[in-house]
N, C-alpha and C positions, 0 to 999 in steps of 0.2 A: 402629727403636727401639720396640719394642713394650713397653708397660708392663703388667705383670701386677698386677692388683688382687686382693688377698687379702680375702675376705669373712670377717668374724667371725660364725660360725654358732653361737656359744655361747648367745645369747639374753640375757634379763635375769636378774639374780640375784634371789634371794628378798628381799634387803634393798631393792633398787630397787622391787620390787613393793609391799612394805610401806610405803615412803615415799610412793609414788604413791597408795595407798589412804588413807593418813593425810591427805594434802593434799585428796583428794576428800571425805573425811569432814568436814574443817573447812569446806570450801566448802558442803557440804550443810547443816551446822548453821547457817551464816550465812544461807543462803537460807530455811531453815525459820523462823529467828527473825524475819526480815523478813516472811515470810508471816503469822506469828502476830500481829505488831504491826499489820499491815494488816487482818487479820480483826477484831481487837479494836477498832481505830479505826472500821471500818465498823459494827460492832455498836453502839458508843457513839453514832455519828451516827444510826443507826436509832432508838435509844432517845430521843435528844434530839428527833428529828423527831416521834415519837409523843407525847412530853411537850408539844410545841407544840400538837399536835392536842387533847390533853386540856385544856390551858389554854384553848384557843379554845372548846372545848365548854362548859367551866364559865363562861366569859365570856358566851357566848351564852345560857346558862341565866339568868345574872344580868340580861342585857339583856331577856329576855322577862318578867321580873318587873315589877310596877308600881313606880314610883319609890320609894314608901314601903314596899314589900315586900322590898327587898333587905336581907338580914341577913348579917352576918359569920358564919363558921363557929364562931367562939368564942362567939357569942351563941345559937347553935342548941342545942336541947335535947340532942341526941346526934349523934355522927358517923354518916355514911351511907356505904355502900359499894355498889359494883356488885353486882348479883345473881349475876354470873358469878364473883365472887371467893368462894372457899370459906370464907375465914377473915378477911375484912377486911384492914386495913392494919396488921399488927403488925411490919412490917419497914421502917418509914418512917425517913427521915433526921431528925435533930434539928430541932425546930421544927414538926413536923407531928403534934402530939398530938391536935388536933381537925381535922376536915375530912372530905373524901370520898376514898374509895379507888376507883380505876378499874383494872380488869384489862384488859389488852390482849394480843393475840397479836402478838409481835414476832419476826419471822424464825422461829427454831426453838423459841422459848419460848412455850408456850401461854397461861399466865396470869401475865404479868409485871405487878407491882403498881406503880402510880403513885399517890402520895398528893398530894392537892390541897387547898389552903387558900384560901378567899376572905375577903378583908378589905374592909370597906366603911367609909368614913369621910368626915367633912366635909372639903372641900378646904382644906388648911392648918390643920385643927383636929383634933378627937379622932378615934379610930378606931372609932366606934360609930354606925352609921346609924340604929339604933333609937331613939336619944335626941335627935337633932337635927332641926331643921326647915330646914336649909340648902337653897338652890336648886341647888347643885352638889355632887356626890358623887364621890369618888375610889374606884374599884373596882380592887383588886389581886388577881390570882390567881397563886399560887405552886404549882408542881408539883415534887415531889421524888421521887427514886428512888435506889436503891442498886445499884451495879454493881461487882462484885469488891471489896467491902469499902469502896468510896468513896462518899461522898454527893454527889449532883448535884442542881441546882435550876435551874428555868426560871421566870421571873417576867414577867408582863405587867400593864400598868396602863392604865386608861382613865378618862375623866371623863364623867359622865353629868349632864345638866341635867334639871331638873324639866319 
């Protein structure tokens, strides 16, 4: 009892090939979308990390000032920006009309602009270090940036004693 097996040597039809290509295309698009979300998330994390560095730098600048020399950016005569910035901070998020601009190279962006704002005030009182004689001051540094049309902000606060 020998069984004879007949092999179908016709191959695949054009419709089967087109359906297979369509399925592969859908899988490819899903993988590309996942990769783009991952890349965007990594870039946003890098920008946030650099904003933390800018905030720390501004806080260190304020810490190096004498206790009575700390002045809020709103009380400063004019805003200041990094000499590496070609045109200051004209693309800041809302709430950063005064302050300092810091340009940093972040991944593939050579001059990404971070806007920073320093506020100094009496602990539990007004927000003007220039007009009070308190023994404790609250220093707040906010750093803002725009990424893909969205506003982002990082804020740190410390208390300094006379």
